[in-house]
C-alpha positions as CSV (number, residue, x, y, z in Angstrom):
1,M,116.0,112.4,128.6
2,I,115.4,112.7,124.9
3,Y,111.6,112.4,125.5
4,E,111.6,115.1,128.1
5,T,113.8,117.4,126.0
6,G,111.4,116.9,123.0
7,N,108.5,117.9,125.2
8,R,110.2,121.0,126.4
9,V,111.0,122.0,122.8
10,I,107.4,121.4,121.6
11,N,106.1,123.4,124.6
12,E,108.3,126.3,123.6
13,L,107.2,126.1,120.0
14,E,103.6,126.0,121.0
15,K,104.0,129.2,123.0
16,R,105.4,131.0,120.0
17,F,103.4,129.5,117.1
18,G,100.4,127.9,118.8
19,N,98.1,130.5,117.4
20,F,98.9,129.4,113.8
21,A,97.7,125.8,114.4
22,L,94.7,124.7,112.3
23,P,91.9,123.3,114.5
24,K,90.4,120.0,113.4
25,V,93.2,119.4,110.8
26,L,92.2,115.8,110.2
27,R,88.6,116.8,109.7
28,W,89.7,119.3,107.0
29,I,91.7,116.6,105.3
30,A,88.8,114.2,105.4
31,G,86.4,116.8,104.1
32,F,88.6,117.6,101.2
33,Q,89.0,113.9,100.4
34,V,85.2,113.7,100.1
35,L,85.3,116.9,97.9
36,S,88.0,115.3,95.7
37,W,85.9,112.2,95.3
38,A,82.9,114.4,94.2
39,L,85.0,116.4,91.8
40,S,86.3,113.1,90.3
41,L,82.8,112.3,89.3
42,I,82.6,115.5,87.3
43,S,86.1,115.3,85.9
44,P,87.8,111.8,86.3
45,E,91.2,113.5,85.4
46,F,91.1,115.6,88.5
47,L,92.6,112.9,90.7
48,D,95.5,112.6,88.3
49,W,96.3,116.2,89.1
50,I,96.5,115.7,92.9
51,I,98.2,112.3,93.3
52,F,101.9,112.2,94.2
53,D,104.0,112.0,91.1
54,R,107.7,112.5,91.5
55,N,108.4,113.3,87.9
56,A,105.6,115.8,87.7
57,I,106.8,117.5,90.9
58,L,110.3,117.8,89.5
59,S,108.7,119.3,86.4
60,G,107.2,122.1,88.4
61,Q,103.9,120.7,89.7
62,V,104.9,121.4,93.3
63,W,101.4,121.3,94.6
64,R,101.5,117.5,94.5
65,L,103.8,117.6,97.5
66,L,100.7,118.4,99.6
67,T,97.6,117.5,97.6
68,W,98.3,113.7,97.5
69,V,96.9,113.5,101.1
70,L,93.6,114.7,99.7
71,F,93.2,111.7,97.5
72,P,90.0,109.9,98.4
73,A,90.3,106.7,100.4
74,S,88.2,104.8,97.9
75,D,86.2,105.3,94.7
76,F,83.1,103.8,96.4
77,V,80.8,106.4,98.0
78,L,80.0,104.3,101.1
79,F,83.7,103.7,101.9
80,V,84.5,107.4,101.3
81,I,81.9,108.5,103.8
82,I,82.9,105.8,106.4
83,A,86.5,106.8,106.1
84,A,85.7,110.5,106.5
85,M,83.6,109.8,109.6
86,F,86.3,107.6,111.1
87,M,88.8,110.4,110.4
88,F,86.5,112.8,112.2
89,F,86.4,110.5,115.2
90,I,90.2,110.1,115.3
91,N,90.8,113.8,115.0
92,D,88.5,114.6,117.9
93,S,90.2,111.9,120.1
94,L,93.7,113.0,119.3
95,E,92.9,116.7,119.6
96,S,91.4,116.1,123.0
97,E,94.6,114.5,124.1
98,W,97.2,116.7,122.3
99,E,95.3,119.9,121.4
100,S,95.5,121.5,118.0
101,F,99.2,122.5,117.8
102,R,100.6,119.1,118.7
103,L,98.2,117.3,116.3
104,N,99.2,119.8,113.5
105,L,102.9,119.1,114.3
106,Y,102.3,115.3,114.0
107,V,100.1,115.4,110.9
108,F,102.3,117.9,108.9
109,G,105.5,116.2,110.1
110,T,104.2,112.9,108.8
111,L,103.1,114.5,105.5
112,I,106.5,116.2,105.0
113,C,108.5,113.1,105.8
114,L,106.4,111.1,103.3
115,S,106.7,113.7,100.6
116,L,110.5,113.8,101.0
117,A,110.6,109.9,100.9
118,G,108.5,110.0,97.7
119,L,111.1,112.3,96.1
120,M,113.8,109.6,96.3
121,P,114.9,108.6,92.7
122,V,113.9,105.0,93.5
123,A,110.4,105.8,94.8
124,A,108.7,106.3,91.4
125,G,105.1,105.3,91.4
126,A,104.8,105.5,95.2
127,G,101.7,107.7,95.2
128,M,99.1,105.3,96.8
129,L,101.8,103.9,99.1
130,L,102.2,107.3,100.7
131,N,98.5,107.5,101.4
132,S,98.5,104.1,103.0
133,I,101.4,105.0,105.3
134,F,99.8,108.3,106.2
135,Y,96.5,106.6,107.3
136,S,98.6,104.0,109.2
137,A,100.6,106.7,111.0
138,V,97.4,108.5,112.1
139,F,95.7,105.4,113.3
140,L,98.8,104.1,115.1
141,A,98.9,107.4,117.1
142,F,95.3,106.9,118.0
143,A,95.8,103.2,119.0
144,S,98.8,104.2,121.1
145,L,97.0,106.8,123.0
146,F,93.7,104.9,123.4
147,P,94.7,101.2,123.2
148,N,91.5,100.0,125.0
149,Q,89.1,102.1,122.9
150,I,86.5,99.7,121.4
151,I,86.0,100.1,117.6
152,H,83.2,98.3,115.8
153,L,84.8,96.7,112.8
154,F,82.5,96.9,109.8
155,G,80.1,98.5,112.3
156,I,79.5,95.1,113.9
157,I,82.6,93.4,115.4
158,P,83.9,95.1,118.6
159,I,87.6,95.1,118.9
160,K,90.1,97.1,120.9
161,A,92.2,99.7,119.1
162,K,95.5,98.2,120.2
163,W,94.7,95.0,118.3
164,L,93.8,96.9,115.2
165,G,97.1,98.8,115.6
166,W,99.0,95.5,115.5
167,V,97.1,94.5,112.4
168,N,98.0,97.8,110.9
169,A,101.6,97.3,111.7
170,A,101.4,93.8,110.2
171,F,99.8,95.2,107.1
172,L,102.8,97.6,106.6
173,G,105.1,94.7,107.1
174,A,103.3,92.7,104.5
175,I,103.6,95.6,102.0
176,I,107.3,95.7,102.6
177,L,107.9,92.0,102.2
178,T,105.7,91.5,99.2
179,S,107.0,94.5,97.2
180,A,109.4,94.1,94.4
181,Y,111.9,96.4,96.2
182,P,111.5,95.6,99.9
183,F,114.5,97.7,101.0
184,I,113.2,100.8,99.2
185,V,109.6,100.4,100.4
186,G,110.9,99.7,103.9
187,L,112.8,102.9,103.9
188,I,109.7,104.9,102.7
189,V,107.7,103.3,105.5
190,L,110.4,104.1,108.1
191,L,110.6,107.7,107.0
192,G,106.8,108.1,107.0
193,L,106.5,106.7,110.5
194,L,109.4,108.8,111.8
195,P,107.1,111.3,113.7
196,F,105.3,108.3,115.2
197,L,108.5,106.7,116.3
198,L,109.9,109.9,117.8
199,T,106.6,110.6,119.6
200,F,105.8,107.2,121.1
201,V,108.9,104.9,121.2
202,P,110.6,106.8,124.1
203,G,107.4,106.5,126.1
204,F,107.1,102.8,125.2
205,I,110.7,102.2,126.4
206,T,110.2,104.1,129.6
207,A,107.0,102.2,130.4
208,Y,108.7,98.9,129.6
209,R,111.6,99.7,132.0
210,Q,109.1,100.7,134.7
211,Q,107.2,97.4,134.3
212,T,110.4,95.5,134.4
213,E,111.6,97.3,137.6
214,V,108.2,96.6,139.3
215,A,108.4,92.9,138.4
216,V,111.9,92.7,139.8
217,R,111.0,94.4,143.0
218,R,107.9,92.2,143.4
219,H,110.0,89.0,142.8
220,R,112.6,90.2,145.3
221,F,109.8,90.9,147.9
222,E,108.2,87.5,147.4
223,K,111.6,85.8,147.7
224,E,112.4,87.6,150.9
225,I,109.0,86.6,152.4
226,S,109.4,83.0,151.4
227,G,112.9,82.9,152.7
228,G,112.2,84.5,156.1
229,E,111.7,82.9,159.5
230,A,109.1,80.2,159.9
231,F,105.9,81.1,161.8
232,H,105.3,77.6,163.2
233,D,107.9,75.6,165.1
234,C,107.3,72.2,166.6
235,E,108.5,72.0,170.2
236,T,109.4,68.3,169.9
237,C,111.0,67.7,166.5
238,G,111.7,71.3,165.3
239,A,109.7,70.9,162.1
240,T,108.3,74.1,160.6
241,E,105.7,74.9,157.9
242,K,108.6,75.5,155.5
243,T,110.5,72.2,156.2
244,H,107.3,70.1,156.4
245,P,104.5,72.0,154.6
246,E,102.2,68.9,154.7
247,R,102.0,69.0,158.5
248,E,99.5,70.9,160.7
249,F,100.6,72.8,163.8
250,R,98.6,73.3,167.0
251,V,99.3,75.1,170.3
252,A,98.9,72.9,173.4
253,A,97.5,74.1,176.7
254,D,101.0,74.7,178.1
255,G,101.6,77.2,175.2
256,S,104.0,75.0,173.3
257,E,103.4,74.3,169.6
258,Y,103.5,70.7,168.2
259,C,103.2,69.3,164.7
260,S,100.6,66.8,163.7
261,E,103.1,63.9,163.7
262,C,104.4,64.6,167.2
263,R,100.8,65.0,168.5
264,K,100.0,61.5,167.2
265,T,103.1,60.1,169.0
266,A,102.2,61.9,172.3
């Protein structure tokens, strides 16, 4: 019910505000990440001005609430390019499934949740953590929609997206468990993944229930078949293929059926 209600609300919002959606939103983010990396070569202090910093935000540098997502994925050019290309690929896949408005809603919803989580008094120094959670939220959405999509890890090793999704989830768990403040970090991760949880968990629960119901019906059907009337019935001793599965049954010339033991006696 919640899942269906959410879809109806989103459909209504799309009718009213769909024209304001930014096409290729993840491509834009990836492109600006490359640009940020290039600008950091000219001015290394540039990245210090866009990373999430709670104290700086509260001092008036409000642009940091959004610019942290433009922080490059690495300081090595090859990794920057690979990350951007992969983001392009994920954007096109998600947009083909959701179209621009829903993708915008998911991306900016995740960004806003992470920014609010970073403003908590206990979340000082969480700048790079927010970036990691954002990338994870985007990839988990991709892995949930395209679980069997083959991804070549390091350009060589083929692996399905769903397994990388589990690895991603394990990575987030490791971050929580190894942090100095696991409860705080866990809360930030939970808030950052809130759009993912709202989008996919109801569907996961529905699919699990359907699979369970199908399994129960199949078991019931097989039980009814196995517990039904016997097909073979020996005319002499009354044995059936259920009571004596090791015996063979044959029909005689008179039309009566006999088991292998009774035929030997006869």
